[in-house]
matplotlib code that plots the C-alpha trace (Angstrom):
import matplotlib.pyplot as plt

x = [16.3, 19.2, 19.4, 22.9, 24.0, 21.6, 19.2, 15.6, 12.6, 10.3, 7.2, 8.3, 8.9, 5.5, 3.7, 5.5, 5.0, 1.8, -0.5, 1.7, 1.7, -2.0, -3.0, -0.9, -2.4, -6.0, -5.5, -4.3, -6.7, -9.8, -10.3, -9.9, -9.4, -6.7, -5.0, -4.9, -3.4, -0.8, 0.2, 0.6, 2.8, 4.9, 5.7, 6.2, 8.8, 10.4, 10.5, 12.4, 14.6, 18.1, 20.0, 20.6, 19.0, 21.3, 18.8, 15.2, 14.5, 15.9, 13.6, 10.6, 11.4, 11.9, 8.4, 6.8, 8.5, 7.4, 3.8, 3.7, 5.0, 2.4, -0.3, 0.9, 0.8, -2.9, -3.6, -2.2, -4.3, -7.1, -9.4, -9.0, -9.6, -13.0, -14.3, -16.1, -15.1, -18.1, -16.5, -16.4, -19.8, -21.9, -25.6, -25.2, -22.1, -23.7, -24.0, -20.3, -19.0, -15.7, -14.2, -13.5, -14.3, -10.5, -10.3, -13.0, -11.3, -8.0, -9.8, -11.1, -7.6, -5.9, -3.8, -0.5, -1.5, -3.2, 0.1, 2.2, -0.2, -0.3, 3.5, 4.1, 1.4, 0.5, 3.9, 5.8, 8.3, 10.3, 10.3, 13.7, 12.6, 9.5, 11.7, 13.9, 11.0, 9.2, 12.3, 11.5, 13.3, 12.7, 11.6, 8.9, 7.7, 7.6, 5.6, 3.2, 2.6, 2.0, -0.6, -2.2, -2.5, -4.1, -6.6, -7.5, -7.7, -10.0, -12.1, -12.4, -13.2, -16.0, -17.5, -17.5, -18.0, -21.5, -21.4]
y = [4.8, 2.6, -0.5, -1.7, 0.4, -1.3, 1.1, 0.1, 1.3, 3.5, 2.0, -1.5, -0.4, 1.3, -1.7, -4.0, -2.0, 0.1, -2.5, -2.7, 1.0, 1.3, -1.5, 0.0, 3.5, 2.1, -0.1, 3.0, 5.6, 3.5, 5.8, 4.9, 8.6, 9.1, 5.9, 7.1, 10.4, 8.6, 6.5, 9.5, 11.3, 8.2, 7.5, 11.2, 11.2, 8.1, 9.6, 12.7, 10.6, 10.8, 8.3, 4.6, 1.9, -0.9, -3.7, -4.4, -4.8, -1.3, 0.1, -1.7, -0.4, 3.1, 3.0, 1.7, 4.3, 7.2, 5.8, 5.6, 9.1, 10.4, 8.6, 10.2, 13.6, 13.0, 11.6, 14.7, 17.0, 18.7, 18.3, 14.5, 14.2, 15.9, 14.5, 11.2, 9.4, 8.3, 7.2, 3.6, 3.3, 0.7, 0.3, -3.4, -3.8, -6.4, -8.6, -8.2, -11.8, -10.9, -9.6, -11.9, -11.3, -11.0, -8.2, -6.3, -6.9, -5.6, -2.4, -1.8, -1.9, 1.4, 2.9, 2.0, -1.7, -1.8, -0.6, -3.2, -6.0, -4.9, -4.7, -8.0, -10.2, -8.6, -7.2, -10.0, -7.6, -8.9, -7.2, -5.9, -4.5, -2.9, -1.3, 0.2, 1.4, 3.2, 4.1, 2.3, -0.4, -4.0, -4.8, -2.0, -3.5, -7.0, -5.8, -3.8, -6.8, -9.0, -6.5, -6.3, -10.1, -10.2, -7.6, -9.5, -12.8, -11.2, -9.6, -12.8, -14.8, -12.3, -12.6, -16.4, -17.2, -18.3, -19.1]
z = [-16.4, -15.2, -13.0, -12.5, -15.4, -17.8, -19.6, -18.9, -20.8, -18.6, -20.1, -19.2, -15.6, -15.4, -16.9, -14.4, -11.2, -11.8, -10.2, -7.1, -6.6, -7.4, -4.9, -2.2, -2.7, -2.9, 0.2, 2.1, 0.9, -0.1, -3.1, -6.8, -7.6, -5.0, -6.0, -9.6, -8.5, -6.3, -9.3, -11.5, -8.9, -8.2, -11.9, -12.6, -9.8, -11.3, -14.7, -13.4, -11.1, -12.5, -10.3, -11.1, -9.1, -7.7, -8.4, -9.3, -5.6, -5.0, -7.6, -6.1, -2.6, -4.0, -5.7, -2.5, -0.3, -2.7, -2.8, 1.0, 1.4, -1.1, 0.9, 4.1, 2.4, 1.6, 5.1, 6.7, 4.5, 6.5, 3.6, 3.5, 7.3, 7.0, 3.7, 3.4, 0.2, -1.8, -5.0, -3.8, -2.2, -3.9, -2.9, -3.7, -1.6, 0.7, -2.4, -3.4, -3.3, -4.9, -1.7, 1.1, 4.8, 5.3, 2.8, 4.6, 7.9, 6.6, 5.4, 8.9, 10.4, 11.3, 8.5, 9.9, 10.3, 6.8, 5.3, 7.0, 6.2, 2.5, 2.2, 4.0, 2.5, -0.8, -1.9, -0.3, 1.5, 4.4, 7.8, 7.0, 3.7, 5.2, 7.9, 5.2, 3.2, 6.0, 8.0, 11.2, 13.3, 12.3, 15.9, 15.6, 12.3, 13.8, 16.8, 14.7, 12.4, 15.3, 16.7, 13.3, 13.0, 16.5, 15.6, 12.4, 14.2, 16.8, 14.1, 12.1, 15.3, 16.1, 12.7, 12.8, 16.5, 17.0, 20.7]

ax = plt.figure().add_subplot(projection="3d")
ax.plot(x, y, z, "-o")
ax.set_aspect("equal")
plt.show()
């Protein structure tokens, strides 16, 4: 694996970026099992990728793009559309204090907004970088992020508005 003609150990790359890929996949698919599968596919693709990366940012963007494409492949699968994922259902979920109300609100967003919120806030990607990763115009990304924020703001206001 090469970044700027420097040979990089695959294990080091995997250890550094595994959590990023896993969290993106889990956020998008809401399934531990699917997130694990996505990680395997992404890192197998990286292992067999024979071109050099220009920079660490290029590698990170490539990993995110591959993960998003794998998630889309699952979303478009007829089986996924008709199956209810039960691997994350917890009968004590109402007592789960580790997740914030905001995290629950983000999970309720449509897929396209969830992905943008995740990339922008959790992966610290700029609008320009997100546009390159998902192959959309920057203005489209900015508008969609604005809509996602408005939905979240509205949802949070509903949850905490007592009037």
